[in-house]
C-alpha positions as CSV (number, residue, x, y, z in Angstrom):
1,M,-29.2,39.6,72.0
2,Y,-26.4,39.7,74.5
3,Q,-23.7,42.3,74.6
4,D,-20.5,41.4,76.4
5,S,-19.7,44.5,78.4
6,S,-16.1,43.4,79.0
7,D,-15.5,43.9,75.2
8,S,-17.0,47.4,75.1
9,P,-15.2,49.4,73.7
10,V,-12.2,47.6,72.3
11,D,-9.5,49.9,73.6
12,S,-10.0,53.6,73.9
13,A,-10.6,54.7,70.3
14,P,-11.3,58.0,68.8
15,P,-15.1,58.6,68.8
16,A,-15.2,57.9,65.0
17,H,-14.5,54.2,65.6
18,S,-15.7,52.9,68.9
19,T,-16.2,49.2,68.5
20,T,-18.0,46.5,70.6
21,T,-18.8,42.9,70.2
22,V,-22.4,41.6,70.1
23,E,-23.5,38.0,70.5
24,R,-26.4,36.5,68.4
25,G,-27.1,33.0,69.4
26,S,-23.8,31.0,68.9
27,F,-22.3,33.8,66.8
28,C,-20.4,36.9,67.8
29,L,-19.8,40.0,65.6
30,A,-18.0,43.3,65.9
31,R,-19.9,46.6,65.4
32,C,-18.7,50.2,65.3
33,V,-20.5,53.5,66.0
34,C,-19.6,54.5,62.4
35,G,-22.1,51.9,61.1
36,W,-19.6,49.2,60.2
37,S,-20.4,45.6,61.2
38,G,-18.1,42.6,60.8
39,P,-19.0,39.1,59.8
40,A,-20.6,36.7,62.3
41,R,-17.9,34.6,63.9
42,R,-18.2,31.6,66.2
43,A,-15.0,32.6,68.0
44,R,-15.2,35.8,70.1
45,D,-11.4,36.3,69.7
46,R,-11.9,36.5,65.9
47,A,-14.7,39.1,66.3
48,R,-12.4,41.1,68.5
49,T,-9.6,40.9,65.9
50,D,-12.1,42.1,63.2
51,A,-12.9,45.1,65.5
52,E,-9.3,45.9,66.1
53,Q,-8.5,45.7,62.4
54,H,-11.4,48.0,61.6
55,R,-10.4,50.5,64.3
56,S,-6.8,50.7,63.2
57,S,-7.6,50.9,59.4
58,P,-6.9,54.4,58.0
59,G,-9.5,56.2,55.9
60,E,-13.2,56.0,55.6
61,P,-15.4,53.4,57.4
62,R,-15.6,50.1,55.6
């Protein structure tokens, strides 16, 4: 498993939602310290978008 350190964290977020992207083979997924994990994506940009959407969503962790 390879973690791209240039994506960690996606912006400076409150501690409740600090996201990173993680690569698994040819897929990339977003993860958050709150326990949320996005779907596996082939495009890193899409995984980063998933992380940003999660980070900016109001309310409880998804």
